[in-house]
N, C-alpha and C positions, 0 to 999 in steps of 0.2 A: 420639659422640654415640648409640646404639640403646639402653646402658646407664639412660639418664630418661627414657625414652620407656614408656607405660602406666604409671607408679607414681603413685598414690596422695596422694602427699607431696612437696613437694623438698626433696633432699636436705641435710642439717645442714653442710656443711660452709663455710655464708659468714653471717654474719646482718647485715640492714641497718642501719645505726646516726639514714642523716640522709639528705631527699632533699631535692634543690634542685628543684623541676620549675615549668617555663615552662610557658601551655598560649598557644594565639591562636587561639579559634575560630572561624570564616568562616559566621557565621547565614545568608550567600544561596546559597554553594556546599553548606551544609553540612556541611563538611569541618572539620579542625583541625592544627596544627601541634605539633607537643611535644617538648622536649626535657628531658629530667632526670640528673640527675649523683647520683649516689649514693652514699655512707662507705658501706665495704663493710669488718665483720671478719671476715679469711678465719681460719677454727679449723682446717683441715686443707689444707695441700697439696695444688695444683689447680691443672689446665690449663683445665679447665670453670666455666663463672660459671651459674647454672639458673638464670629465675625465671621469675613468669608475665606471661604477653600473649598476646591474644587480637586479631583484626582488626584488625591493625595494619602498618603497610610499615615496615619498620625499615629504617632509610639504612644500609647492612652497614660503608658508609667512614667513618661518625660511629661506633663502636662500638670504643673502648679501654678499659683498663686501667690506672692511674695508683699503683704501689706505694708508699708512704711508708716501708716497711720493705729495701728490696732497691736494690745499685747503677742495678736498670737503673728509667731513669725512668719507661718504660710499652709497655707489652702489646699488641697489632694483637693485632686477630680474625681466624683461619686462618678458620673456621667458624660464618656465624652462619644460625642453623634453628627456623623459629617451626611449634611443632609443632599446630595449629590444633584437634587431638583431644585435644589433652592439655592445650591451655592452658599451653606453655609454650613461653621462650625460650630453647635450648642455645645458647650462646657458648664455644668452641675457640678458647684463645690461642693464639700464638707461644712462646709458654716456660710454663716453671711455675712459677706465682702460691704465695709461700713463703706460714707462717705470719703474721697482720701486718694492719695496715688499709693502705686505697686507696682508690681511687674508679671508681668505673665512669661512663662518658660514654655515652650513645644519643642517637638523635635521631630521629623517627619523624614518622608521618601518620598519622592515624585518623579516622574516618567520625563526624559527629554521626545515628547514629542512630535509630528510630522504633519501637525495640522500651522503650522506658522502664525500662534499665538501662544501667552504665556509663555515658560521655558521649552524651548522648543530644537532640535535636530537642524542645523542647516549643512549642505552638502559642501566642497572648495577644490579644485582639484589644482596638484602643483606638482609640477612633471612629473603631470601623466596618471598621477596614482591621487586615486579620491576619497577626500580629510574632510571628516567629522567637524562643524564648531555649532558651541552651546548661543544659544544666541534668544534673546527677550523680549516681548512684546508685548504689553500691558493694556494699549487705549483698545477701546476703554475701561474692562470690566475683565480683566484676565492675570491679571496679580498674581488673583487667587490661586490661581494654576503654576505660580514658585513659592508660595512663599503663604501663615493664613495673616489675613490686615483686615484690618476695615476699609473696606477697597471700591469706597463715595470718598467724590472730588474734595469732598466741605473734609474731607477726614484726611487734614492736614499735619506731617510730623517732619522729627530729621531724621534720618537711616545713615545708618553707622559698617558700614559692609564688607566683609569678608569672604572671599573668593579660594578653594584651596586647590590646586590646577597641579600637573603635571610641567615639570624645571623648565622643559619646552618652549610653553604654552605662554602668549601673554593672555590676562584676563585685563579686561578693562571694566568699568562701571561711572556716574557720570560726576566720581570729584577725583582728584589723582591722585595717588600709590603716593601713602607716607612711607610703606615697610614691608620687606618682603623679606622672607625668611625660609630656608631650607629646613626642610624636614626627608631626608633619606632623598626619593626621588622624585617630594612632590614640594612645589611652592604655596606656603600661605601668602597669600596679596591685601594688605589692611591697604583700606581706601581712606581719607576723609571724611569725617561725617560734615553729611550736608547741610541744607538751608531747609526751613520749613518749606515742603512739599507735599498731594499728591502722591500716591501708589500708583499710578496710571504712569506717572513720567518716571518711576526706578529705571536703571535699566543694566542686565550683565553680559557681556559679551566673553570667550573665551576661542582662542584660534592658535593661527598664524598668520600674521598678516604683513604686508609691506604698507609705506607710510609718507607721505609728502607733510612739509611744515615753515607756517610760520607763522607771523604774531602782527597783534591790530597796535593801534599810534600806544594804546596805553598800558600794553605788557599782556597780554593775555595771549598764551600761543592756545595755538591752532593745528590741527594735524587732521586727515583723509589719511583712512587706512583703506587698504581693501586688498582680492587677494595677491597672493605673493607673485611677483610678475609685471602687474598692473600699476606699478607706484606713479608712472607718467600722467596716467589718466586721471589723477586725481589734483593735477594741477590747475586745472583751468576754475574745478569746483572750488581751489583753495582761496584762489584769487579773488573770487563773489564772495566768501565767505569771509575773508580780515576787512574786505571795504565796503561788507552790509552790519556786519558788526560798527565799524566805525560812524557810518552814514547810521543807523539805528539810535546808536547812543548821544548823538545827536541833535535826531527827529523828537524822540520819547524824553529825551533831556534827561537820562539815568544811563546809567553805564550799566555792562552786563554783569548778570549779578554773580560769575561764578572764576575763578582763577584758568579755568581751562573752558576751551570745544573740542568735541574729536566730533566726524564727522564718522559710517564707518558705511560703505558699501557690503550689503549681506547680498550671496546667492539665490536666496529664498527670501522673498518676500512679498506680504499681503499688500499689502498696502505700496506708495509710492515710498511718504518714509513717513518718520516717524519722530517727534521732537522733543523724544526725552533728553531733561535738562541735563545738560552740557555731555549730551553719550548719543547724537541727532543719529536713527539708521536710519538706511536708504536703501532702497533698490536698485542695482547695480546702473540702469538705465537712467535712471533718476541724477545720479551723483559724479559717473565715468564717465570725461570725454575723450575722444579721441581722435587727434588730429589731420589724420590721412581714412576713418573707417565711421567717423560721424557725420550726421548730417548737422545743418546750418538749424534745425528742430531740434533734435539731440542737444545742442549747446542752448537754445533758449528753453529748452524746459530743463536742463540745471542749475540755469541761473534760477528761474521765478521757482524750482521747487526749493532749492538749496537757500533764496529769501522769504520761502512763506516761515519752513521751520525752522530758520533762526529767529524771525517776528516774536513763533512761538516763546520763543525763552521770554518775551517782557510781556505775550496777549498770549498769558495760557496757564506758564510758568512759574511767572511775578504772579501774577495777579490771574487768580485761578476761578474760571464757572462754580457755581455754586453746585448744581446740581445739572446734569446733561436735559436735561432744557435749554440749557442757557447755550448749549456746543457753540452755536453761531456767532457767541462772543469769540470762541477762541478762531472758527474754523473761516470765518467770510471777514475777518479782521486782517488773519494772517496770508486772506487769499487779495485782499485791497493792499494790505499793505506788502504787498511780495511785490505789486506794478511798481509803484512807488520805487522800490529802489531798483526796478529790471530797467526804468526812464531813469535813474540817475544815472546809474553805473553804463549804461546803452543807451543812448536818446535817440540810438541811429537808426533804433528796432521801429519806433511809433508805437510805443507798446497801451498809449494808451487805445491807440485805437482802435490794438489789440482787442482790446479786452472786452470789445464788444460783443466778441466772442464768447466771453465767462457771462456777460449779460443771457444773450439769447438762449443757453445753457438755462437758467435761472425761469424765466420767461416761457423757455419750449415744458420746464417738465409744474413749475407755477400755475401754469394754462389747463389740467386735470380738474376734474372735480374729484380723485384721489390724491392730492398733491395735498402738502400741510403748514400750519402755518412756522415759521421761521422758529415761533419758540412752542412748542411742541411736549405735548404731556410726555412723559418717561415714567413706565409704571416699573416695570422687570427690565433686570439689566441685557438680556433679549433684544429689547426692543429697541438697544443703539444701536447695534450697526446699522442700521436701516435709513438712519438717520443721519449718515455720515454719505452727502448727496447732496445733487444741485441747489436746494434748497439753502440750506445749513451753509455750505462753500460759495453758490455765487448766485443764488439771491442774497445770503447775507453784505460779501462783494457790493454788490449792485446796489442798496441802499444803505451801501456806505458813502459807494460816492454820490450817490443821489444825495445824500446829507452834506458830505463836502463843500458838493457845488455852490447848495442852499447858504450855506453857514457861510462858505468863505474859507481855504485852506487855512490863511492862517491863525485863525478864531481857528479849526476846526483842529490843528494840530495844537495849541497851546491846551485845546481842550482833553488834549490826547496824552500831554505832558503832565499837567491835573491829576485827572484822573489813574494813572501809576502809579503816581508817586504817592495818592491818598491808599490806595488801597494795595498797594508792595504789601506781597505773601498771607496776602486775604485773600477769599472769595468774594465774587462780587455776581450780582442778579443782571439783568439788562436795564432794569428801569435807573441803575447806578450808576451806569455810563451815559443816561438821558438826564440824570438829574445835571453831572459837573458840567454834560452841553451847556446845559440851558444857564446856570448861573456865568457860565461864561460868554455866554452869547446873549444872550436873555432874550432867547429866540421862544418858542415856545416848542423845546423838542419832546417829549413828553407824548403829549397832542398828538401834537404831528406823527407822530414813531411808530406812537402803539396802533393803529390804523394799518400797517404796513409789518409790524410780528407777532400780532397777535391775531388773524388773520389771515387763512391763506388765498395766494388769488391774489392776483391786480386790476388797475379798471382798465379800459377799450377806453379813448374819448373820441367818440364822431364831435366832425365839424363841419359847420353851415357857416355861408360867408351869405350874411343877408343886411343889406343896406353897407355903414359902416361899423357892423354891431360884427364877431363872431361867435354863433351858436354854439356852445360846448355842453355836451351832455356825457357823466363818465355812465358806466353797467361796467359789469365785473365780466375780464374774456372766457371762456373757454373752447377752448382747441374742440369740441364735441360741435358748436354752434348753439349752444344752450347760455340762458344767461343766467349767470348764479347772483347772488343780492347781496355782496359783496359794496362796500361803499368806502371810499377813502381820502385824504387830505392830502391833496396830490399839486406838488409846488409845478407846476405848468412855467416853460418856456418859450416862444415863437419869437421870429423877426419872418420881415415882408421887406421879397426881391434886397437885401443886404443885410450885413451881419450886423454896420452898426445899427440897423434897431432895432435891435432886440429889446425885449418885453417880457417880464415876470411877473406871475399874477400862480394869487395860491386857489385852485378849486379846491371850497369846503363843503356843496353839496351835490346831488346827483344834477342836476342843473343850473348854468348860468350865461349870460352875453357879459363881452368884451367889447371895450368902444376900443377900434383900433384906431381912430380919426389920425389919434399926433405918426403915427409909426406908416401909414397909410400913401403919404405923401402926394395927394388929390385933394378935390374937391370933399371926402368922404364918402362918397356916396355912392353903393354898390353898382353904377352903371357906369363911372369915371373907373372905377378899378378894375371892374370886369367886363368893360365892353371896348376897350383898349385894346386889341391884339397887336399893336404891333411894341404897347408896352410888355406884356409878358411880367407882369408882377406873378411873385408868388408867395403864398405863406408858409412855414413851415411851420409845425410844434416839434417842440420834445428836441432843443438846437444842443446838437453832438451829441445826440443820444445819452444821457445823461440821467434822462428821469426812469424810474423803472415800471412803464406804463408804455400800450401797444397805444395809435392814432389812426380812425376813418375818416377821408376828405372824405366830403360829396365830388361830382362828377369835375363838375370845374374847377378846385383847388386840385383832382390829385391830374387836371390834365396839364397843368401851368406846372408841379414840381416834374412829370415828364421830359416836362420842355426847359426846363435845371440842369434836371441829370443828362440832359444828350447837350444841351451848349456847357456842362461842365462849369455853374453855378455854385453849385451846394459841392461843401467839407468833406471826405472821404466817409464820415463817422455815420453826416446826414443820409447820403448815398446809399448805405451798409441800411439805419433805421425804416427806410423806405421800402428798400430789397424784404428786408427781415418782414411789417408788417403785416404786407400785402403776403407776400409767402400764407404768414400765417393767417390770413383774412379768408384767403381760397380754400386753407385744408379745414375752416367753418363753415365753406360753404357760403362766406358771407364776400366771395368775390368769385366771378367767376376765371377758372383758369382763361380761359380767351382773353382776357381783361389782365392776369397776372402773365400769360406770356408776348404779350406785349408791351406792357409794362421793361419785362427783358430783355426785350429788341432796344431800350435804349443805353442798355453796356455797354451795348456793341462795343468801346471804344477805349472799355474801364480799363485802365492799368494799375490800383490800387492793390492794393497786395491782401487786406484783408476785404475788401469788396468782393473779390472772384471767388477769395476762398470760399465765403458764405455762399455767394453764386453754383458757386461747384456742387457745396451740399443742396442747393435747393433744389439742382439742376437733379441726381442724383434720385431725392426724393420723389419729383416729377415723373421721371421716367418710370418710375418701379407703379408708380399707383393707375398710367396712361399703357402701363402693359399690362394689368389686372381690368383696367374699366375698359379703355376699347383698344388691344394688343394690335390693332389692323393700323393705328395711327401713331406705333411705338416709332420705327423708324423715319420720319420725319420728325417728330418733336425728336432726338440722338442727333439729325441734321440738321438741327435749328442750333443747338448748345455747340456744334462740332463748330458750324462757322461763327456763334462768338466768341470758343475758346482758340480759334487758330490764330487771332490775331495777336494777342498774348506770346502765345505758343511759337511762332513764331519770330517777335520780336525777341525771346530772350535764346532760343536754342537747347541745343541739350548740352551744351557746355559752358561750365561759367568763362564770363569774363573777366579780363581782370580790373581790380578795384571796385568788381560789382558791391550790391547792396545786400543786406543780407536778407530785405524782403524780397531780391527775387530768385536768391537761393532757395526762400519759401516755397517763392511763388512756381516755380523751372518744375519742382517733384508733383507739386497738385497738379497741376494744370494740363501736364502728358500723361500720371494718370488717368485723366478722369475722361483724353483723350481716345487712351489707351481700350477704356472700361467702353465706349460708346461708339467701340468701335472702326477709330479712322484710320486705317490701314496704311496710310505713312507712319503715323505714330506707330505701330504695332510693327509692323516692318522694319526700323532704327532701330527702336527697342530690342529687336530681338537679335540682330546685327553688333551691337553693343552689348548685350548679354551674351555673344559667343564669346563676345573679346574678354571680357572677366570674367568667364571662366575660366579659360586662361594663364589670363595673367589679374590676384586679384587688386595687384596696386596700379590698370589701368588709368590712362586718365580719359577713354572712352567713358568710363559710367563711374562718376562722382559718384560722392554716400548720400547727394541730395533729390540721385535720378535711379540709386539703384529700386527704391521699390515702384516705381512707375515700372522701371523695364519689367518688373520679377509681375506687376499686375497683368503688362503685358501678353509675357511668355506665358501665361495659364492661360489665357482669351483663346488661348490653341491648342491647349491640350486634348487628352480627353483617351477615354479607355482604350482606343486601338494608340494612341502618338502618343506614348507616356515619357515622352525622351524630357518636355520642360519639366514637369514636376519632380523625376526624378535629378534634374540637374538642379535642383531648389533644395533636395533635400539634401544633397551632396554637399551644398554653403552649408547650409543649416549642421549639417556633420563635423567642416572644417572648421569652423569659423568657434571664437572665444569668445567673438565680444556679442557681449547680450543685447545692443541694440540691433547688430546683425540678427541673429536670431527671431529679434520679433515682426526686423522685417518680411524673412520671411513667412514667420508664421499666420503675419496676419496679411498674405497676399494668398499662401496655397490652396484657399476654401474660397476663394474668388474667383473659378472655372465656370462655365453653362458644362460641362459634365456629373450630373449629380451623382457617379458613383466614384469619380475624383475627389467628389466632395466629401464621401463618405469614407472614404480613403486617409484625405487629409484631418477629418473628426477623433478620428479612430485613430488615427499620429498621436492626438494634438494633449491625447487621456495616456498615450506610452510613456514610458520609465525615459526617454529620450527628453523627454520637455518637464520643466519646472511644474510644478503642479499652479507658481502663477501667475503662468500665461499662457496654459488651454484656452482661457479665454479668447485669446486676438483673434484664433482664427474662425470662433463663434459670431464675430464683432464683424468681418468682413466676406462671409458668408455669400452666394452670387446670388439671382434674383430664382435661377431654374435650380438652386437647391434648400429652398426654403424650408420643404413639406421634407426634403432627407434629413437637415438637420435636428429638425422636430419628434423625428417618429428616431431620432438617433440617441435625443434629449431623454425619451420618452424608453427605449432599450439599457440607456448609461446611468439611469435617475440613481436606482441605487448606490453605485458603485463611487457618485457624485459627490452623495450624501455622507458616504461613507470618509471619504477623499476630505468634501472640505467643514464636513457638518453646520453647524450654525454659523461661522464666518459669514464676511463682505462678499466674498469671491462665490456664492452662492447663488446669489441674489444677480448676477450679472450674466449666469447662464439662462436665467428665467426672462429677464430681458432682453438679448440677446436673438435666442429663436421666437420669443415668442413676438415679440412687439412690432414687426414688419408683416405679420400678413392683414390679413385685408378682408375681411366673409364674418359673417355671423354666425355661419354655418364651422368656421376655424375654433371664434371665441369658445363656443360651446363645447367644443370637443375639448379642450385646456382645461374650460372650468373643470370638468366631468374626470378630466386625471387627476387633473390636484385637487379634488373634493377631498380623496383618503390619501393623500397625501403634502397638504400644506404645513407649514410648520410657519412657528412665528418671526422667526427670523428674516421669510421671506412673502409674506401676505404682502405686505403693504407691495412693495415689488410683482406681483402676482398681479395685483387690485389695479394696479398703473400700465400693465401692460398688455391688460385684457383691455380697459381703458380707448387705448393704444390702436387695439386692430378693431377695436369699431368706429373711430373717428372714422380712421378707412377707407371702415368699408360705406363709412356714408361719403363721402370726401370719393369713393368712386362711384355710386348711388348721380352723385353732384352729374360730375364727369360726364355720363354716360347720360345727364338727360340733357347736356351742350348741341342744341342741334345744327351748331353755325363752325362748334369746334372744326371738324374734319377740312373745311375750307379756309380757314384761318390756318390752323396749323402750314399743309401744304405751300401756303403761299408762307408763308415765315422758315420757312427749312431753304424755298427756295429763293426767296427775297436777299437780290444784292449788294452788299453791302460797299 
């Protein structure tokens, strides 16, 4: 048996073809009994079978293998060893099993765990009484916690599932129920056999639910299940799902492949959602929408998450990645397609402009030396969780957007439909997709895209104007300011003075000159372009930010772009891009903070939601760096940003206007929150007044859902250990609400307090039994600048408990990144490194390295800001400039 231990993958001498799985959960004892019969194809003779299993008690005497191709009727197990370290079950039989087909039988017991993975317990509340549910979550590699199986995505099989439950409970699985039989107080629920699929997509749920239902144009029944009493909150997601299934059927030119689709809101859920075939599971915040108490941001999240998960029914479930190296094929495409669906369903949301925030998240992570390629080698299953990150999802989606822009929307859609048809029910690699796109388009897609998926990072394209040419040079951008050695084939786009002058160019080497005489609209000389001040023409690369790269302009080109921003001659996407690239260059110490702040003053008339939302994020980061670098200037910098944000805030007001846009509703909450944090007295006073009205009457029109978080944050700015009213009042809101979105709003503002003692109390509350374990991280992500050291000490003091609760799961890495990343000194980096030297786990190793790199980047930025001699005069002038 030793030969099978410490191996990253299962041996290849057997393949599963069909599982007959029976589960009997006991919700009171939190145990379950299971039996599985697996039809197996033996491809080379063996005395052993090796499959995945973990945390299961195998009944040794129940293990047998019955061959269909040998005279011997049955093989019995001589040895059965569950190797917990490797999560494998090694079975040695009493004879050699020949090539051919047979059936493996195993009976076992397990525990409904509290770790939100495998087969686990969730807790709901019905009429004030807490009730247990049984829920599965198997992605990426936790089906093995529920039943012995070949738990790798390429090991596809069909599944015949039976669940034995108390008669009053409902059992759900991937397929429709075909039979229910009563045995005393128990109900035996048999489900239709599934099509071929991977183990991570199998799902079973047991509990009490309300539901709403509808059907698609071709008769697919769609239901949204939720806790008893919350049925109406599922109606919006139901509408989105029905319309999205019809849209995807047309877009992929392939019908949804199952007879039903159930979507279930789970009270305890680690991820946002999970695309189980035909039984999609969600956090409540990602599926339920309350007309009175959910914000516009909640509505958009429900729509995009539902669209994302339903995209997986094609990209991921019907066509599945061969191994986790190609995870991005699932997640990158589902992310991109979800925006396609949202744009189709809600065109007024300007969702493709909002997509820029997706790209920014990808650029931010990929600017680290500790990033990873989109296609990342995965050895052991324990490494998989860490690549469910902004590279797989957001960079993946961004390079798809870049490729679609390059090939054209019609060609791209036609190619995807061909890919789905060719690989339906099969597994695919990245190269398989490129091959289909290449066939359909005639473009060298494989050559173009390999530089984007097989190496980490992305290029910074530096631009200088000389004569009638642009001198272009690419180098790998790193947020540290260092230069990497990556090189890409970059599909460049640019225009000069007008969007009608667009030009495309493929940058295939490190340096190139581009003749732009044809779009200059002049005699083609530098003098005629740069010398005519009145003409004020500008050149902008990366038109509408469809490319996954940054741009650095020479001083003159930068000056002209500022003029274009002030004159509102650029699209919102291009204004966003200039802002985001300039901020990144400043962080990398390639642009002074003086220059960045001067550029930001050009956005004083900005009204577009996506641009302002990014400006708010940038302003938050700048103030934190200034607080560490030159704290004596912090007041001036805050006043500068207050001056910028007051204009849109006054235009929007605190209360929604009749017929206002979805984007105005999104912006109102964010802009009021920013002003509250920056200490704007009028905003804070108004927020406190409206919060008091809300405490008296929860349905007051004075504090609608879109501005509640702003009010919560504003109240916390005035809380201290000696004046706890606001904190206690917020806890009261938390305890009295049964809406997950409301609880999240409270948690994500409790720690945003300038008093470290209150921050500590809020962090302790987040680990209490009153807060679901999936939600504890919300408070960490919102800790005030004054509370960062407190949060670090709290993390160290509670680390053992956190590890016990979260184990190797996805959430534990968020504790590390949220607490560590905001620091900005090399001394703190060394302290963090020392603490984790003896405590590091495989599941946080990559996250820890990335967080430490961010700390060092911040430290370098602080040093650079301190060296800017002209900064004091500049920020004082900006703070008191009258617009």
